[in-house]
ROVEX-572404 format. One record per residue (C-alpha): residue number from 1; residue in one letter; y, x, z. Coordinates in steps of 0.25 Angstrom, whole numbers, m for minus. Layout:
BEGIN
nr = NUM, rest = a, north = Y, east = X, up = Z
...
END
This chain:
BEGIN
nr = 1, rest = x, north = 10, east = m77, up = m17
nr = 2, rest = x, north = 5, east = m70, up = m31
nr = 3, rest = x, north = m2, east = m57, up = m32
nr = 4, rest = x, north = 0, east = m48, up = m44
nr = 5, rest = x, north = m10, east = m36, up = m39
nr = 6, rest = x, north = m10, east = m22, up = m49
nr = 7, rest = x, north = m19, east = m11, up = m49
nr = 8, rest = x, north = m21, east = 1, up = m57
nr = 9, rest = x, north = m33, east = 10, up = m59
nr = 10, rest = x, north = m32, east = 26, up = m54
nr = 11, rest = x, north = m17, east = 24, up = m52
nr = 12, rest = x, north = m14, east = 36, up = m43
nr = 13, rest = x, north = m7, east = 32, up = m29
nr = 14, rest = x, north = 5, east = 41, up = m32
nr = 15, rest = x, north = 5, east = 37, up = m46
nr = 16, rest = x, north = 18, east = 29, up = m43
nr = 17, rest = x, north = 32, east = 33, up = m43
nr = 18, rest = x, north = 35, east = 26, up = m30
nr = 19, rest = x, north = 25, east = 34, up = m24
nr = 20, rest = x, north = 35, east = 47, up = m27
nr = 21, rest = x, north = 26, east = 53, up = m39
nr = 22, rest = x, north = 37, east = 59, up = m49
nr = 23, rest = x, north = 25, east = 59, up = m59
nr = 24, rest = x, north = 24, east = 43, up = m62
nr = 25, rest = x, north = 34, east = 32, up = m66
nr = 26, rest = x, north = 30, east = 18, up = m60
nr = 27, rest = x, north = 45, east = 10, up = m58
nr = 28, rest = x, north = 40, east = m5, up = m58
nr = 29, rest = x, north = 30, east = m1, up = m47
nr = 30, rest = x, north = 39, east = 7, up = m40
nr = 31, rest = x, north = 48, east = m5, up = m40
nr = 32, rest = x, north = 36, east = m14, up = m35
nr = 33, rest = x, north = 36, east = m4, up = m24
nr = 34, rest = x, north = 49, east = m4, up = m20
nr = 35, rest = x, north = 49, east = m20, up = m19
nr = 36, rest = x, north = 35, east = m20, up = m11
nr = 37, rest = x, north = 27, east = m9, up = m3
nr = 38, rest = x, north = 22, east = 2, up = m9
nr = 39, rest = x, north = 10, east = 8, up = m1
nr = 40, rest = x, north = 7, east = 23, up = m2
nr = 41, rest = x, north = m5, east = 23, up = 5
nr = 42, rest = x, north = m14, east = 13, up = m2
nr = 43, rest = x, north = m28, east = 17, up = m6
nr = 44, rest = x, north = m40, east = 13, up = m15
nr = 45, rest = x, north = m53, east = 10, up = m7
nr = 46, rest = x, north = m61, east = 16, up = m16
nr = 47, rest = x, north = m54, east = 23, up = m25
nr = 48, rest = x, north = m61, east = 18, up = m40
nr = 49, rest = x, north = m59, east = 8, up = m50
nr = 50, rest = x, north = m68, east = m2, up = m47
nr = 51, rest = x, north = m72, east = m2, up = m33
nr = 52, rest = x, north = m56, east = m1, up = m30
nr = 53, rest = x, north = m56, east = m16, up = m37
nr = 54, rest = x, north = m69, east = m20, up = m29
nr = 55, rest = x, north = m62, east = m16, up = m14
nr = 56, rest = x, north = m48, east = m23, up = m20
nr = 57, rest = x, north = m52, east = m37, up = m25
nr = 58, rest = x, north = m63, east = m37, up = m12
nr = 59, rest = x, north = m54, east = m31, up = m1
nr = 60, rest = x, north = m66, east = m23, up = 2
nr = 61, rest = x, north = m70, east = m9, up = 3
nr = 62, rest = x, north = m80, east = m5, up = m9
nr = 63, rest = x, north = m91, east = m1, up = 2
nr = 64, rest = x, north = m93, east = m16, up = 4
nr = 65, rest = x, north = m88, east = m24, up = m7
nr = 66, rest = x, north = m99, east = m15, up = m17
nr = 67, rest = x, north = m88, east = m11, up = m27
nr = 68, rest = x, north = m92, east = 3, up = m28
nr = 69, rest = x, north = m89, east = 6, up = m41
nr = 70, rest = x, north = m82, east = 3, up = m53
nr = 71, rest = x, north = m90, east = m8, up = m62
nr = 72, rest = x, north = m96, east = m15, up = m48
nr = 73, rest = x, north = m93, east = m29, up = m46
nr = 74, rest = x, north = m85, east = m36, up = m34
nr = 75, rest = x, north = m95, east = m41, up = m26
nr = 76, rest = x, north = m99, east = m57, up = m25
nr = 77, rest = x, north = m96, east = m63, up = m14
nr = 78, rest = x, north = m84, east = m55, up = m9
nr = 79, rest = x, north = m70, east = m62, up = m10
nr = 80, rest = x, north = m61, east = m55, up = m19
nr = 81, rest = x, north = m46, east = m55, up = m21
nr = 82, rest = x, north = m45, east = m64, up = m31
nr = 83, rest = x, north = m54, east = m72, up = m23
nr = 84, rest = x, north = m45, east = m75, up = m13
nr = 85, rest = x, north = m33, east = m78, up = m20
nr = 86, rest = x, north = m41, east = m88, up = m29
nr = 87, rest = x, north = m45, east = m96, up = m16
nr = 88, rest = x, north = m31, east = m96, up = m12
nr = 89, rest = x, north = m27, east = m102, up = m27
nr = 90, rest = x, north = m23, east = m92, up = m33
nr = 91, rest = x, north = m23, east = m88, up = m49
nr = 92, rest = x, north = m32, east = m75, up = m49
nr = 93, rest = x, north = m31, east = m65, up = m62
nr = 94, rest = x, north = m34, east = m51, up = m65
nr = 95, rest = x, north = m31, east = m43, up = m76
nr = 96, rest = x, north = m33, east = m28, up = m80
nr = 97, rest = x, north = m47, east = m19, up = m75
nr = 98, rest = x, north = m58, east = m24, up = m66
nr = 99, rest = x, north = m69, east = m12, up = m66
nr = 100, rest = x, north = m78, east = m23, up = m56
nr = 101, rest = x, north = m93, east = m28, up = m62
nr = 102, rest = x, north = m91, east = m19, up = m75
nr = 103, rest = x, north = m87, east = m8, up = m84
nr = 104, rest = x, north = m79, east = m6, up = m97
nr = 105, rest = x, north = m74, east = m16, up = m106
nr = 106, rest = x, north = m84, east = m30, up = m103
nr = 107, rest = x, north = m79, east = m43, up = m97
nr = 108, rest = x, north = m77, east = m45, up = m82
nr = 109, rest = x, north = m86, east = m59, up = m80
nr = 110, rest = x, north = m81, east = m70, up = m70
nr = 111, rest = x, north = m90, east = m66, up = m58
nr = 112, rest = x, north = m85, east = m52, up = m58
nr = 113, rest = x, north = m70, east = m54, up = m58
nr = 114, rest = x, north = m67, east = m56, up = m44
nr = 115, rest = x, north = m64, east = m68, up = m44
nr = 116, rest = x, north = m52, east = m67, up = m53
nr = 117, rest = x, north = m50, east = m81, up = m60
nr = 118, rest = x, north = m41, east = m76, up = m72
nr = 119, rest = x, north = m45, east = m62, up = m76
nr = 120, rest = x, north = m45, east = m52, up = m87
nr = 121, rest = x, north = m48, east = m38, up = m86
nr = 122, rest = x, north = m60, east = m27, up = m90
nr = 123, rest = x, north = m68, east = m21, up = m83
nr = 124, rest = x, north = m67, east = m6, up = m85
nr = 125, rest = x, north = m61, east = 0, up = m99
nr = 126, rest = x, north = m52, east = 14, up = m97
nr = 127, rest = x, north = m46, east = 16, up = m110
nr = 128, rest = x, north = m32, east = 10, up = m111
nr = 129, rest = x, north = m27, east = 9, up = m125
nr = 130, rest = x, north = m41, east = 3, up = m131
nr = 131, rest = x, north = m51, east = m8, up = m128
nr = 132, rest = x, north = m43, east = m14, up = m119
nr = 133, rest = x, north = m50, east = m25, up = m117
nr = 134, rest = x, north = m48, east = m37, up = m105
nr = 135, rest = x, north = m58, east = m48, up = m103
nr = 136, rest = x, north = m53, east = m61, up = m99
nr = 137, rest = x, north = m57, east = m74, up = m90
nr = 138, rest = x, north = m66, east = m79, up = m101
nr = 139, rest = x, north = m73, east = m63, up = m104
nr = 140, rest = x, north = m66, east = m62, up = m116
nr = 141, rest = x, north = m61, east = m49, up = m121
nr = 142, rest = x, north = m47, east = m46, up = m123
nr = 143, rest = x, north = m44, east = m32, up = m131
nr = 144, rest = x, north = m31, east = m27, up = m131
nr = 145, rest = x, north = m24, east = m15, up = m139
nr = 146, rest = x, north = m14, east = m11, up = m130
nr = 147, rest = x, north = m15, east = m3, up = m116
nr = 148, rest = x, north = m21, east = m6, up = m106
nr = 149, rest = x, north = m11, east = m7, up = m96
nr = 150, rest = x, north = m1, east = m16, up = m105
nr = 151, rest = x, north = m13, east = m25, up = m107
nr = 152, rest = x, north = m16, east = m25, up = m93
nr = 153, rest = x, north = m1, east = m30, up = m90
nr = 154, rest = x, north = m2, east = m40, up = m103
nr = 155, rest = x, north = m11, east = m48, up = m99
nr = 156, rest = x, north = m10, east = m46, up = m82
nr = 157, rest = x, north = 5, east = m52, up = m88
nr = 158, rest = x, north = m3, east = m64, up = m96
nr = 159, rest = x, north = m11, east = m68, up = m83
nr = 160, rest = x, north = 3, east = m66, up = m74
nr = 161, rest = x, north = 10, east = m77, up = m84
nr = 162, rest = x, north = m1, east = m85, up = m84
nr = 163, rest = x, north = m2, east = m86, up = m69
nr = 164, rest = x, north = 12, east = m88, up = m65
nr = 165, rest = x, north = 13, east = m100, up = m73
nr = 166, rest = x, north = 2, east = m104, up = m63
nr = 167, rest = x, north = 6, east = m113, up = m50
nr = 168, rest = x, north = m5, east = m105, up = m44
nr = 169, rest = x, north = m2, east = m91, up = m36
nr = 170, rest = x, north = m9, east = m79, up = m43
nr = 171, rest = x, north = m16, east = m66, up = m40
nr = 172, rest = x, north = m16, east = m57, up = m52
nr = 173, rest = x, north = m22, east = m45, up = m50
nr = 174, rest = x, north = m20, east = m32, up = m62
nr = 175, rest = x, north = m29, east = m21, up = m64
nr = 176, rest = x, north = m23, east = m10, up = m72
nr = 177, rest = x, north = m34, east = 1, up = m79
nr = 178, rest = x, north = m22, east = 11, up = m79
nr = 179, rest = x, north = m19, east = 23, up = m75
nr = 180, rest = x, north = m35, east = 25, up = m74
nr = 181, rest = x, north = m39, east = 37, up = m86
nr = 182, rest = x, north = m39, east = 39, up = m96
nr = 183, rest = x, north = m24, east = 40, up = m96
nr = 184, rest = x, north = m19, east = 32, up = m108
nr = 185, rest = x, north = m3, east = 26, up = m104
nr = 186, rest = x, north = 2, east = 19, up = m115
nr = 187, rest = x, north = 10, east = 29, up = m125
nr = 188, rest = x, north = 24, east = 26, up = m120
nr = 189, rest = x, north = 18, east = 27, up = m104
nr = 190, rest = x, north = 13, east = 42, up = m108
nr = 191, rest = x, north = 26, east = 47, up = m114
nr = 192, rest = x, north = 32, east = 43, up = m104
nr = 193, rest = x, north = 25, east = 54, up = m97
nr = 194, rest = x, north = 24, east = 64, up = m106
nr = 195, rest = x, north = 27, east = 80, up = m101
nr = 196, rest = x, north = 30, east = 73, up = m89
nr = 197, rest = x, north = 30, east = 83, up = m78
nr = 198, rest = x, north = 17, east = 80, up = m68
nr = 199, rest = x, north = 22, east = 83, up = m53
nr = 200, rest = x, north = 7, east = 84, up = m46
nr = 201, rest = x, north = 3, east = 79, up = m34
nr = 202, rest = x, north = 1, east = 91, up = m24
nr = 203, rest = x, north = m14, east = 90, up = m23
nr = 204, rest = x, north = m15, east = 90, up = m40
nr = 205, rest = x, north = m25, east = 102, up = m46
nr = 206, rest = x, north = m26, east = 103, up = m60
nr = 207, rest = x, north = m39, east = 95, up = m67
nr = 208, rest = x, north = m42, east = 89, up = m79
nr = 209, rest = x, north = m37, east = 73, up = m77
nr = 210, rest = x, north = m46, east = 67, up = m88
nr = 211, rest = x, north = m59, east = 57, up = m84
nr = 212, rest = x, north = m66, east = 51, up = m96
nr = 213, rest = x, north = m69, east = 37, up = m96
nr = 214, rest = x, north = m81, east = 29, up = m99
nr = 215, rest = x, north = m75, east = 15, up = m103
nr = 216, rest = x, north = m71, east = 17, up = m113
nr = 217, rest = x, north = m79, east = 32, up = m113
nr = 218, rest = x, north = m71, east = 44, up = m117
nr = 219, rest = x, north = m73, east = 54, up = m129
nr = 220, rest = x, north = m84, east = 64, up = m128
nr = 221, rest = x, north = m82, east = 76, up = m126
nr = 222, rest = x, north = m71, east = 71, up = m117
nr = 223, rest = x, north = m60, east = 82, up = m126
nr = 224, rest = x, north = m60, east = 71, up = m137
nr = 225, rest = x, north = m54, east = 61, up = m126
nr = 226, rest = x, north = m39, east = 58, up = m131
nr = 227, rest = x, north = m36, east = 56, up = m115
nr = 228, rest = x, north = m43, east = 70, up = m113
nr = 229, rest = x, north = m35, east = 76, up = m124
nr = 230, rest = x, north = m21, east = 70, up = m116
nr = 231, rest = x, north = m25, east = 74, up = m102
nr = 232, rest = x, north = m37, east = 80, up = m100
nr = 233, rest = x, north = m36, east = 93, up = m92
nr = 234, rest = x, north = m21, east = 88, up = m90
nr = 235, rest = x, north = m18, east = 84, up = m77
nr = 236, rest = x, north = m2, east = 82, up = m78
nr = 237, rest = x, north = m5, east = 74, up = m91
nr = 238, rest = x, north = m16, east = 64, up = m84
nr = 239, rest = x, north = m4, east = 62, up = m74
nr = 240, rest = x, north = 5, east = 59, up = m85
nr = 241, rest = x, north = m3, east = 50, up = m94
nr = 242, rest = x, north = m7, east = 44, up = m79
nr = 243, rest = x, north = 7, east = 42, up = m76
nr = 244, rest = x, north = 10, east = 36, up = m88
nr = 245, rest = x, north = 0, east = 26, up = m86
nr = 246, rest = x, north = 3, east = 21, up = m71
nr = 247, rest = x, north = 18, east = 21, up = m79
nr = 248, rest = x, north = 13, east = 10, up = m88
nr = 249, rest = x, north = 7, east = 3, up = m78
nr = 250, rest = x, north = 19, east = 2, up = m70
nr = 251, rest = x, north = 27, east = m3, up = m82
nr = 252, rest = x, north = 16, east = m14, up = m83
nr = 253, rest = x, north = 19, east = m17, up = m69
nr = 254, rest = x, north = 33, east = m20, up = m73
nr = 255, rest = x, north = 29, east = m28, up = m83
nr = 256, rest = x, north = 20, east = m36, up = m71
nr = 257, rest = x, north = 32, east = m37, up = m63
nr = 258, rest = x, north = 41, east = m43, up = m73
nr = 259, rest = x, north = 31, east = m53, up = m76
nr = 260, rest = x, north = 30, east = m57, up = m63
nr = 261, rest = x, north = 45, east = m59, up = m63
nr = 262, rest = x, north = 44, east = m66, up = m76
nr = 263, rest = x, north = 35, east = m76, up = m74
nr = 264, rest = x, north = 42, east = m78, up = m60
nr = 265, rest = x, north = 31, east = m75, up = m50
nr = 266, rest = x, north = 38, east = m61, up = m46
nr = 267, rest = x, north = 43, east = m68, up = m31
nr = 268, rest = x, north = 28, east = m73, up = m29
nr = 269, rest = x, north = 21, east = m60, up = m33
nr = 270, rest = x, north = 13, east = m50, up = m24
nr = 271, rest = x, north = 12, east = m38, up = m30
nr = 272, rest = x, north = 3, east = m26, up = m26
nr = 273, rest = x, north = 0, east = m14, up = m36
nr = 274, rest = x, north = m10, east = m2, up = m33
nr = 275, rest = x, north = m22, east = 6, up = m41
nr = 276, rest = x, north = m38, east = 6, up = m40
nr = 277, rest = x, north = m37, east = 20, up = m36
nr = 278, rest = x, north = m30, east = 33, up = m38
nr = 279, rest = x, north = m31, east = 45, up = m47
nr = 280, rest = x, north = m32, east = 59, up = m41
nr = 281, rest = x, north = m25, east = 67, up = m53
nr = 282, rest = x, north = m29, east = 81, up = m50
nr = 283, rest = x, north = m26, east = 79, up = m34
nr = 284, rest = x, north = m38, east = 89, up = m27
nr = 285, rest = x, north = m42, east = 92, up = m41
nr = 286, rest = x, north = m47, east = 77, up = m43
nr = 287, rest = x, north = m46, east = 65, up = m54
nr = 288, rest = x, north = m48, east = 53, up = m53
nr = 289, rest = x, north = m53, east = 43, up = m40
nr = 290, rest = x, north = m64, east = 40, up = m31
nr = 291, rest = x, north = m58, east = 49, up = m21
nr = 292, rest = x, north = m52, east = 48, up = m7
nr = 293, rest = x, north = m40, east = 57, up = m11
nr = 294, rest = x, north = m24, east = 50, up = m11
nr = 295, rest = x, north = m25, east = 51, up = m23
nr = 296, rest = x, north = m39, east = 44, up = m29
nr = 297, rest = x, north = m39, east = 33, up = m17
nr = 298, rest = x, north = m25, east = 32, up = m14
nr = 299, rest = x, north = m16, east = 20, up = m23
nr = 300, rest = x, north = m6, east = 15, up = m27
nr = 301, rest = x, north = 0, east = 1, up = m19
nr = 302, rest = x, north = 12, east = m8, up = m21
nr = 303, rest = x, north = 13, east = m21, up = m15
nr = 304, rest = x, north = 25, east = m31, up = m18
nr = 305, rest = x, north = 25, east = m45, up = m10
nr = 306, rest = x, north = 36, east = m54, up = m16
nr = 307, rest = x, north = 47, east = m56, up = m1
nr = 308, rest = x, north = 39, east = m45, up = 8
nr = 309, rest = x, north = 46, east = m31, up = 12
nr = 310, rest = x, north = 45, east = m22, up = m1
nr = 311, rest = x, north = 52, east = m7, up = m4
nr = 312, rest = x, north = 43, east = m3, up = 6
nr = 313, rest = x, north = 33, east = 9, up = 6
nr = 314, rest = x, north = 21, east = 10, up = 16
nr = 315, rest = x, north = 11, east = 21, up = 21
nr = 316, rest = x, north = 2, east = 10, up = 26
nr = 317, rest = x, north = m14, east = 11, up = 21
nr = 318, rest = x, north = m18, east = 1, up = 13
nr = 319, rest = x, north = m29, east = 0, up = 3
nr = 320, rest = x, north = m36, east = m9, up = m9
nr = 321, rest = x, north = m43, east = m17, up = 1
nr = 322, rest = x, north = m31, east = m22, up = 8
nr = 323, rest = x, north = m25, east = m27, up = m5
nr = 324, rest = x, north = m32, east = m40, up = m6
nr = 325, rest = x, north = m31, east = m44, up = 9
nr = 326, rest = x, north = m15, east = m41, up = 7
nr = 327, rest = x, north = m13, east = m49, up = m3
nr = 328, rest = x, north = m19, east = m62, up = 1
nr = 329, rest = x, north = m12, east = m59, up = 14
nr = 330, rest = x, north = 2, east = m59, up = 6
nr = 331, rest = x, north = m2, east = m70, up = m1
nr = 332, rest = x, north = m6, east = m78, up = 11
nr = 333, rest = x, north = m20, east = m79, up = 8
nr = 334, rest = x, north = m32, east = m80, up = 17
nr = 335, rest = x, north = m39, east = m67, up = 19
nr = 336, rest = x, north = m54, east = m63, up = 14
nr = 337, rest = x, north = m63, east = m60, up = 26
nr = 338, rest = x, north = m71, east = m50, up = 19
nr = 339, rest = x, north = m59, east = m39, up = 15
nr = 340, rest = x, north = m59, east = m23, up = 20
nr = 341, rest = x, north = m44, east = m22, up = 16
nr = 342, rest = x, north = m32, east = m27, up = 26
nr = 343, rest = x, north = m19, east = m35, up = 22
nr = 344, rest = x, north = m8, east = m27, up = 23
nr = 345, rest = x, north = 2, east = m39, up = 20
nr = 346, rest = x, north = 8, east = m36, up = 35
nr = 347, rest = x, north = 14, east = m24, up = 30
nr = 348, rest = x, north = 18, east = m32, up = 16
nr = 349, rest = x, north = 26, east = m41, up = 24
nr = 350, rest = x, north = 33, east = m29, up = 33
nr = 351, rest = x, north = 24, east = m35, up = 44
nr = 352, rest = x, north = 21, east = m19, up = 47
nr = 353, rest = x, north = 18, east = m7, up = 43
nr = 354, rest = x, north = 4, east = m5, up = 45
nr = 355, rest = x, north = m9, east = m7, up = 37
nr = 356, rest = x, north = m23, east = m3, up = 40
nr = 357, rest = x, north = m24, east = 10, up = 47
nr = 358, rest = x, north = m36, east = 14, up = 37
nr = 359, rest = x, north = m41, east = 14, up = 24
nr = 360, rest = x, north = m54, east = 16, up = 18
nr = 361, rest = x, north = m59, east = 22, up = 4
nr = 362, rest = x, north = m71, east = 24, up = m2
nr = 363, rest = x, north = m80, east = 28, up = m13
nr = 364, rest = x, north = m95, east = 30, up = m14
nr = 365, rest = x, north = m94, east = 43, up = m9
nr = 366, rest = x, north = m82, east = 44, up = 1
nr = 367, rest = x, north = m76, east = 35, up = 10
nr = 368, rest = x, north = m63, east = 38, up = 17
nr = 369, rest = x, north = m52, east = 33, up = 27
nr = 370, rest = x, north = m37, east = 34, up = 29
nr = 371, rest = x, north = m32, east = 32, up = 42
nr = 372, rest = x, north = m18, east = 35, up = 44
nr = 373, rest = x, north = m13, east = 48, up = 38
nr = 374, rest = x, north = m27, east = 53, up = 38
nr = 375, rest = x, north = m39, east = 51, up = 28
nr = 376, rest = x, north = m54, east = 54, up = 27
nr = 377, rest = x, north = m64, east = 53, up = 17
nr = 378, rest = x, north = m78, east = 56, up = 19
nr = 379, rest = x, north = m91, east = 56, up = 11
nr = 380, rest = x, north = m103, east = 45, up = 12
nr = 381, rest = x, north = m114, east = 52, up = 15
nr = 382, rest = x, north = m128, east = 49, up = 18
nr = 383, rest = x, north = m125, east = 52, up = 34
nr = 384, rest = x, north = m112, east = 45, up = 33
nr = 385, rest = x, north = m97, east = 53, up = 32
nr = 386, rest = x, north = m93, east = 66, up = 28
nr = 387, rest = x, north = m80, east = 68, up = 30
nr = 388, rest = x, north = m73, east = 76, up = 16
nr = 389, rest = x, north = m58, east = 74, up = 17
nr = 390, rest = x, north = m46, east = 72, up = 28
nr = 391, rest = x, north = m31, east = 72, up = 24
nr = 392, rest = x, north = m20, east = 67, up = 32
nr = 393, rest = x, north = m13, east = 62, up = 21
nr = 394, rest = x, north = 2, east = 61, up = 29
nr = 395, rest = x, north = 3, east = 77, up = 30
nr = 396, rest = x, north = m7, east = 79, up = 17
nr = 397, rest = x, north = m4, east = 69, up = 6
nr = 398, rest = x, north = m10, east = 76, up = m4
nr = 399, rest = x, north = m24, east = 78, up = 4
nr = 400, rest = x, north = m24, east = 92, up = 3
nr = 401, rest = x, north = m28, east = 96, up = 16
nr = 402, rest = x, north = m42, east = 92, up = 19
nr = 403, rest = x, north = m44, east = 92, up = 34
nr = 404, rest = x, north = m58, east = 85, up = 37
nr = 405, rest = x, north = m63, east = 98, up = 41
nr = 406, rest = x, north = m50, east = 100, up = 50
nr = 407, rest = x, north = m54, east = 101, up = 65
nr = 408, rest = x, north = m40, east = 97, up = 69
nr = 409, rest = x, north = m43, east = 82, up = 65
nr = 410, rest = x, north = m59, east = 81, up = 68
nr = 411, rest = x, north = m56, east = 71, up = 76
nr = 412, rest = x, north = m48, east = 63, up = 66
nr = 413, rest = x, north = m58, east = 66, up = 57
nr = 414, rest = x, north = m70, east = 60, up = 66
nr = 415, rest = x, north = m62, east = 48, up = 69
nr = 416, rest = x, north = m58, east = 46, up = 53
nr = 417, rest = x, north = m73, east = 46, up = 50
nr = 418, rest = x, north = m80, east = 39, up = 60
nr = 419, rest = x, north = m67, east = 28, up = 56
nr = 420, rest = x, north = m72, east = 31, up = 41
nr = 421, rest = x, north = m86, east = 32, up = 44
nr = 422, rest = x, north = m86, east = 17, up = 53
nr = 423, rest = x, north = m79, east = 10, up = 38
nr = 424, rest = x, north = m90, east = 17, up = 29
nr = 425, rest = x, north = m101, east = 11, up = 35
nr = 426, rest = x, north = m94, east = m3, up = 39
nr = 427, rest = x, north = m90, east = m5, up = 22
nr = 428, rest = x, north = m104, east = 1, up = 17
nr = 429, rest = x, north = m112, east = m7, up = 28
nr = 430, rest = x, north = m106, east = m19, up = 24
nr = 431, rest = x, north = m114, east = m32, up = 18
nr = 432, rest = x, north = m107, east = m30, up = 4
nr = 433, rest = x, north = m108, east = m14, up = 3
nr = 434, rest = x, north = m117, east = m14, up = m10
END
């Protein structure tokens, strides 16, 4: 069984029309969800770009694997997603944003590639229309004059066509930069959303959504930035352009699915689609990521495996660290002992509707537990954890009622905090912890 694993950057869990979002159109991903399983409660274990990649590719929490910030390399001596498939005789290939071991436009040398044998990507460069540079296995630069999303798909299709000709099974991971800011969809997609009415989330507050970039550097003063001129102090326009980028990604997912059919491997290829983290978009008066709220730590996730029960919607808890062990399990390959995640292949096979009972997420200053309908977040302090946020996600899906000081749930809060503190101590006392 082959694996096509696709993920985007900063795509909100709710930025799919199959998640009942009236603001965005994602027909190809909706169709994929109809064929597979739509997971509505998937989380990033560290909602920021590089750390998510570190946890995804090692199956470990970032406090254990040490990829705690953007640009930090993968740890040495820890088996990766690619290593496990290499050992099984697969052809492994990466296309797109890497953001591990460097920043900006520069080659990703072999020792930084996490074991991927075929590789064409870039560290981190936020522009979509200029300096669309990729670097291949020979550290050669390739410069393109197309939109970055289209270039990424073109390169992925080229790799996919080559992989399909081989007698070996393949594992191909594709990392899109979109819809990460700056919001620069191709004009034809922006036009689709022109003047479209935006229905905001119930917890939304009006904010300035503009964020400058440093690779490339945004013009200063920011008022001179064309991106600021388009959506600075205009949250609805930001969301329109963001959703246009999501629709552009969706169209390119359609191209990938068509390619699988054309090269004759569609019936032998499982497909995973997710994102590294979400985007607050004004929820709770906040923007971007790095937060324990659902709009930031929650990520979209669709999984499809030929021959397994499809057309399902699951509210089982899953997270990024679970994806490596699940893919290995579904491919019939042995598990990797060092992973923190748990395979949810039994759910994919229709044997159960349950997965893990809890998920954990973290950033430098905070950590979080989700257990059943409850979420508890806490600040990491020198003398332990200080609870800051507690919500019942079934009764309060927009997290508008912080119950951290609610005496009626004091016993439960104490239990969740104890479990969270035990987890936090375990991973931070790990031999891998930097």
